[in-house]
C-alpha positions as CSV (number, residue, x, y, z in Angstrom):
1,M,170.3,-17.2,-49.2
2,T,173.6,-15.7,-48.0
3,K,174.0,-12.8,-45.8
4,P,175.8,-9.8,-47.2
5,F,179.4,-9.5,-46.2
6,R,180.0,-6.9,-43.6
7,P,183.7,-6.2,-42.7
8,M,184.3,-6.5,-39.0
9,V,185.0,-3.1,-37.3
10,P,186.9,-3.2,-34.2
11,R,184.8,-2.0,-31.2
12,L,186.4,-0.1,-28.6
13,E,185.4,-0.9,-25.0
14,D,184.7,1.4,-22.1
15,W,187.4,1.1,-19.3
16,S,186.0,-0.9,-16.4
17,Q,185.1,0.9,-13.1
18,H,188.1,-0.9,-11.5
19,D,190.5,0.3,-14.1
20,I,189.4,3.9,-13.7
21,V,189.7,3.8,-9.9
22,A,193.1,2.1,-10.1
23,E,194.5,4.5,-12.6
24,L,193.2,7.6,-10.3
25,R,194.9,5.8,-7.4
26,K,198.2,5.5,-9.3
27,R,198.1,9.3,-10.0
28,G,197.6,10.0,-6.4
29,T,193.9,10.9,-6.1
30,T,190.5,9.2,-5.6
31,L,187.0,9.7,-6.9
32,T,186.1,11.1,-3.4
33,A,188.9,13.7,-3.5
34,L,188.1,14.7,-7.1
35,S,184.5,15.1,-6.0
36,R,185.2,17.4,-3.1
37,E,187.8,19.4,-5.1
38,N,185.1,20.1,-7.7
39,G,182.4,21.1,-5.3
40,Y,180.3,17.8,-5.4
41,G,179.3,15.3,-2.6
42,K,181.9,12.9,-1.7
43,D,180.2,10.0,-3.8
44,S,178.8,12.0,-6.6
45,L,181.5,11.4,-9.3
46,R,180.8,7.6,-9.0
47,V,177.6,8.1,-10.9
48,A,179.7,8.6,-14.0
49,L,181.1,5.3,-13.5
50,R,177.6,3.7,-14.2
51,K,175.8,6.1,-16.3
52,P,176.6,9.1,-18.6
53,W,177.2,12.5,-16.9
54,P,179.4,14.5,-19.3
55,A,180.4,17.0,-16.4
56,A,181.6,14.2,-14.2
57,E,183.4,12.4,-17.1
58,L,185.4,15.4,-17.9
59,I,186.5,16.0,-14.4
60,I,187.7,12.3,-14.2
61,A,189.2,12.4,-17.7
62,R,191.3,15.5,-16.9
63,A,192.5,13.9,-13.7
64,L,193.8,11.0,-15.9
65,G,195.0,13.2,-18.6
66,V,192.9,11.9,-21.4
67,H,189.7,12.9,-23.4
68,P,186.4,11.4,-22.0
69,A,185.9,9.6,-25.3
70,A,189.2,7.5,-24.5
71,I,187.5,6.2,-21.3
72,W,183.9,5.8,-22.4
73,P,184.1,5.4,-26.2
74,S,180.3,4.1,-26.1
75,R,179.2,7.4,-24.9
76,Y,181.0,9.6,-27.6
77,G,180.7,9.8,-31.2
78,P,183.7,9.5,-33.7
79,D,184.1,13.3,-33.5
80,G,184.5,13.3,-29.6
81,E,181.1,14.7,-29.0
82,S,178.8,13.2,-26.4
83,T,176.0,11.1,-27.9
84,R,173.6,12.3,-25.2
85,R,170.7,14.5,-26.1
86,K,171.8,18.1,-26.1
87,I,168.5,20.0,-25.7
88,G,166.1,19.2,-22.7
89,K,163.3,21.0,-21.0
90,R,165.7,23.4,-19.4
91,G,167.7,24.3,-22.2
92,P,171.0,23.0,-23.7
93,R,172.9,20.5,-21.5
94,Y,176.6,20.5,-20.7
95,D,178.6,21.2,-23.8
96,L,182.1,19.5,-23.9
97,R,183.3,22.1,-26.6
98,K,183.3,25.0,-24.1
99,H,185.9,23.2,-21.9
100,V,189.5,23.1,-22.8
101,M,191.3,19.9,-21.9
102,N,194.4,21.8,-20.7
103,D,194.3,24.3,-17.8
104,T,195.3,27.4,-19.8
105,P,193.0,30.3,-18.9
106,A,190.8,31.9,-21.5
107,A,191.1,35.6,-22.1
108,P,188.4,37.7,-20.5
109,A,186.1,39.3,-22.9
110,G,187.2,42.8,-24.1
111,D,190.5,42.6,-22.3
112,T,193.4,44.1,-24.1
113,Q,197.0,44.7,-23.5
114,A,198.8,47.3,-25.6
115,G,196.2,47.2,-28.3
116,Q,196.5,43.3,-28.6
117,A,194.2,40.7,-27.6
118,W,195.1,39.1,-24.3
């Protein structure tokens, strides 16, 4: 009995911890600096190197100028959404869609200027 043919699909691998740290240093920052700039303890963002934490992944990815799915493809689906469970005991978890990858400010609700949306 022969096995059915399954075409080989290339799997993207996650960046290694060392590659992430090295790339951050090339860009003139460190995980410690990013942690402190974002109001976390000095070693907090290191957790994202070992296990999924979408908020920390987004901070690191922004510093590198890429989407988190480019760094950790195993943690994200083909649509770029986190594969983590979204609803827990305390309600919805961090939603990546609410955050924009560039730093353009969002218009405040109800803010208009000369009859046009902000």
